[in-house]
C-alpha positions in Angstrom: 44.2 -32.7 121.2 42.5 -35.2 123.5 46.0 -36.2 124.8 46.7 -32.6 125.8 43.4 -32.3 127.7 44.0 -35.7 129.3 47.6 -34.7 130.3 46.3 -31.4 131.6 43.7 -33.0 133.8 46.1 -35.7 135.1 49.0 -33.3 135.7 46.8 -30.8 137.6 45.3 -33.5 139.8 48.7 -35.1 140.5 50.4 -31.8 141.3 47.6 -30.7 143.6 47.6 -34.1 145.4 51.4 -34.0 145.8 51.0 -30.7 147.6 48.3 -32.1 149.9 45.7 -29.6 148.9 42.0 -29.9 148.2 40.4 -28.6 145.0 38.8 -25.8 147.0 42.2 -24.8 148.6 44.1 -24.7 145.3 41.3 -23.0 143.4 41.3 -20.2 146.0 45.1 -19.9 145.7 44.8 -19.8 141.9 41.9 -17.3 142.0 39.5 -19.5 140.0 36.1 -21.0 141.0 36.3 -24.5 142.5 34.0 -25.9 139.8 36.4 -24.6 137.2 39.2 -26.5 138.9 37.2 -29.7 139.1 36.5 -29.3 135.3 40.2 -28.9 134.6 41.0 -32.0 136.6 38.4 -34.0 134.7 40.2 -33.3 131.4 37.0 -32.0 129.9 37.9 -28.3 130.2 39.0 -25.9 127.4 40.6 -23.2 129.6 41.7 -19.8 128.4 45.3 -18.9 128.5 44.6 -16.6 131.5 43.2 -19.5 133.5 46.2 -21.7 132.5 48.6 -19.1 133.7 46.8 -18.8 137.1 46.8 -22.6 137.5 50.5 -22.9 136.6 51.4 -20.1 139.0 49.3 -21.7 141.8 51.1 -25.0 141.3 54.5 -23.3 140.7 55.2 -25.0 137.4 55.5 -24.0 133.8 52.7 -24.1 131.3 54.6 -26.8 129.5 54.6 -29.0 132.5 50.8 -28.7 132.8 50.2 -30.1 129.2 53.2 -32.5 128.8 52.8 -36.2 129.3 52.9 -37.0 133.0 56.2 -37.7 134.5 56.5 -41.1 136.1 56.2 -41.0 139.9 58.0 -44.3 140.4 61.5 -45.6 140.0 62.4 -49.3 140.3 65.8 -50.2 141.6 66.7 -53.9 141.1 68.7 -55.3 144.0 71.4 -56.6 141.6 71.9 -53.0 140.2 72.4 -51.4 143.6 76.0 -50.6 144.6 77.4 -52.5 147.6 80.4 -51.2 149.6 82.6 -53.7 151.4 84.5 -52.9 154.6 86.3 -56.0 155.5 83.7 -58.8 155.5 80.8 -56.3 156.1 78.6 -55.4 153.2 76.9 -52.0 153.2 74.1 -50.9 150.8 72.2 -47.7 150.8 68.6 -48.6 151.6 67.3 -45.6 149.6 69.4 -45.1 146.4 68.2 -41.5 145.9 69.8 -38.8 147.9 67.8 -37.2 150.7 69.6 -34.1 152.0 71.0 -34.6 155.5 70.0 -38.3 155.7 71.7 -41.5 155.0 70.0 -44.9 155.4 72.0 -48.0 155.0 71.6 -51.8 155.3 74.5 -53.4 157.0 75.1 -57.2 156.6 77.5 -58.6 159.1 78.6 -62.2 158.6 79.2 -64.4 161.6 82.2 -62.9 163.6 82.5 -59.8 161.4 83.0 -56.3 162.8 83.3 -52.8 161.4 84.5 -49.6 162.8 82.1 -46.7 162.2 83.4 -43.4 160.9 82.4 -40.5 163.2 80.2 -38.0 161.3 80.0 -34.2 161.6 79.4 -32.8 165.1 75.8 -32.9 166.1 75.0 -35.9 164.0 72.5 -38.5 165.4 72.6 -42.1 164.4 69.9 -44.8 164.8 70.8 -48.4 164.5 68.1 -51.1 164.4 68.7 -54.9 164.3 66.7 -56.8 161.7 68.1 -60.3 162.3 70.7 -61.9 164.4 72.4 -59.9 167.2 74.3 -56.8 166.5 76.7 -55.4 169.1 77.2 -51.7 168.9 80.0 -49.9 170.8 79.8 -46.2 171.2 81.4 -43.8 173.6 82.8 -46.7 175.7 79.5 -48.5 176.1 78.5 -51.8 174.5 74.9 -52.4 173.4 73.5 -55.8 172.2 70.7 -55.3 169.8 68.2 -58.1 169.2 65.7 -58.0 166.3 63.5 -55.0 166.6 65.8 -53.1 169.0 66.9 -49.6 168.2 69.8 -47.7 169.6 70.0 -43.9 169.1 73.4 -42.4 169.7 75.7 -39.5 168.8 77.1 -40.4 165.4 79.9 -37.9 165.9 81.6 -40.2 168.4 83.8 -43.3 167.8 81.5 -46.3 167.3 81.6 -49.8 165.8 79.4 -52.8 164.9 80.1 -56.4 165.6 78.4 -59.7 165.1 79.4 -62.2 167.7 76.8 -64.8 166.6 77.1 -67.9 164.5 74.9 -66.6 161.7 74.7 -63.4 159.7 73.2 -60.4 161.3 71.4 -57.6 159.4 71.1 -54.0 160.8 69.9 -50.7 159.4 71.6 -47.5 160.1 69.8 -44.1 159.8 72.2 -41.2 160.0 70.7 -37.7 160.5 73.6 -35.6 159.6 74.1 -32.2 161.4 74.3 -29.3 159.0 77.8 -28.1 158.3 78.7 -24.7 159.7 79.1 -22.0 157.1 
């Protein structure tokens, strides 16, 4: 029974913190006194079913989620396990392996002399390219930009564009693509 009380306290606190709320704010939403909420989070409470339902409703979770062992909040991705795409000599890896709606973040490794043609995205898409090391040349809409480490270029990702490394050593860049929503 101690595990259930401990799980309840930990889950309530984590769910509240994830929502960025204070104990007073969430207690008001739930309709319970703040000291009751603090007691719940301590794991020392023995709440009634009515209080549990109010807490679950305020946190928008099931009763089961309140008393279950806490879910892990971390996921480790070993570099060796992350998929790498190759386009010619260029290696591309998603920087964040989990999907984020409307956003793509990629690490682009350009060996010396390598180039890659970018694929225009949906109309209204913005792309941000930042150089981590070496020099990355970005061509877009007829212009050529030479990015040094730390430089960022923001451009329309729905236009023809490309990446090139004219240097003698590998260059690393990061591309953040803010996809425009598709028309329905």
